[in-house]
N, C-alpha and C positions, 0 to 999 in steps of 0.2 A: 576438520576442527569445526565444531557447531559455532553458531552466532553467539551463543552465551559465552563460549570461550573466547572468541574474538573481540567481544564488547568488553569483557573482563580485562583482557590484555591491554586493550586500548585505554581502558579506565585507569589502570595502574600508571601507565604512561603518562596520562593527563595529570594524575596526582604528583608524579615525579617532577613533571614540568610546571607545577603550580598553576595549572590552567584551570580555574574553579568552574567557569561557565560549561567548558567542554565535560568536566567531569561530572557535573549535574545532569548534563543531558544524557550522558551515557549511562548514568545511575538510573534515570527514569526509564530509559529503554530496557536496561538490564532487569530492573524489578518487574516491568510488564512481561517481559519474556519467562522468568523465573515463576511469576504468579500463575502464568498459563500452564507452565510445567507442573507446577504443584497441583493444580486442579485437575489435570490430565493423569497424574500420578505415574508418569513415565517420561522418558525423554521426547522431546518434540521433533518432528519431521523437518526437512527443510522447507517443504511447502507451509506448513503451520508456522514455522518462524517467520518466513515471509509474510503471511497472512496478518501476523501480529505487528510486526514492523510497519507494513502499510497501514495498518489500522491506526498506529501512533502517529504517522506521517499525516494522515486525514485528520486526526483530532487537532493537531498542532496547526495544521493550515486553517481549520475553522476557528480555532481560538484567535489566530492572528487575523482573520477576516472580521471577526465580531468584535474586536479589540478597539476600543475609542482612540482616535489619532493622538490625542494629547498624552496618552499612557506610553511613553516611549520606552520604559523600563520593560514593560510586557512585550512590546514589538521587538525589542532588541533580543530578550530572551527566547522569543518564539523563533526569531530568525537564526540564530545561533543552534536551537534545538533541531530545526529544519535541515540546517546544513550537516549537523552530525547524523541526524537519522537517515538522510539520503545516502551516506557513505555505506550503510548496511542494508539498505532498501535494495530489492531486486530491480532490474532494470525495466522501466515500463515499455509495454509494447506501442509501437508507432501506429498512427492511424491506417497506414497501409497494411500493416501485419493484422490489425483487428479487422479490416475490411476483407482480407484474404480468409480470416477465420469464418466470418459472415458468409462468404462466398461458399466455402467449404459445407458450412451447416445448411445452407439453402440447398445445395446440390445433394446432400444425404437425405434431406427430407423430401427432395423432389418438388421444391416450391420456385416457380419461375417468376411469378409476380406477387410478392408477399402483400397481404392486406393486414388491416388491424387486427383480425381474427388470428392471424398467423403468428403475431408477435410472441404471445406467450410459448408457443412451442418453439420460437426460434431462441429466444432467450434462455429457456430451459436447457437446450442443448449447448448453446453457446457459452454460457457463463462459467460451467465447469472447466471449460478449455481455457479460458483466459483469467479465471479467478487468481488474484495475487500478482498478476502480470499487467493488468490493464485497469484503468479507474472505470468503476461501473456506470458512472455519468456518462462518460464518453461513449462507452460501448452502447448504452440505452440511445443516446443520440444519433449514432451511426446507424443503429438498426432503424430508427424512427425515421431517419432520412430516406431509407430504402423502401419504407412501406407507402403504397400508393393509395 
């Protein structure tokens, strides 16, 4: 079952339970997935669905971070949306798993002591492996920590 079908099923359940906030969050996520599917003009792969869900998660976090503290209505809405999106988001890779991927890339590239010049090559090989599974900022920080 695709994520679109899962989300649609959850949205129907939320409507039956008269859970307006959950229904709205699911509706926003569903529309993002359907718009991407329309743009592509064919069904989305699981990886593409996960990428879109991760993007929605990131945008909601950014909205929450940039929201003034006195706007409790927006903060509450973002927190509900985050909780709903996290249900469908792919499991994030831990730092240990990301570091293991970095080690594997360094071994493949034959780099023992990475320097600033090597960062581009490392990231180019690493990002396709962790795309949609790990936060890009965290990956960048971990790679930067390895560079001497």
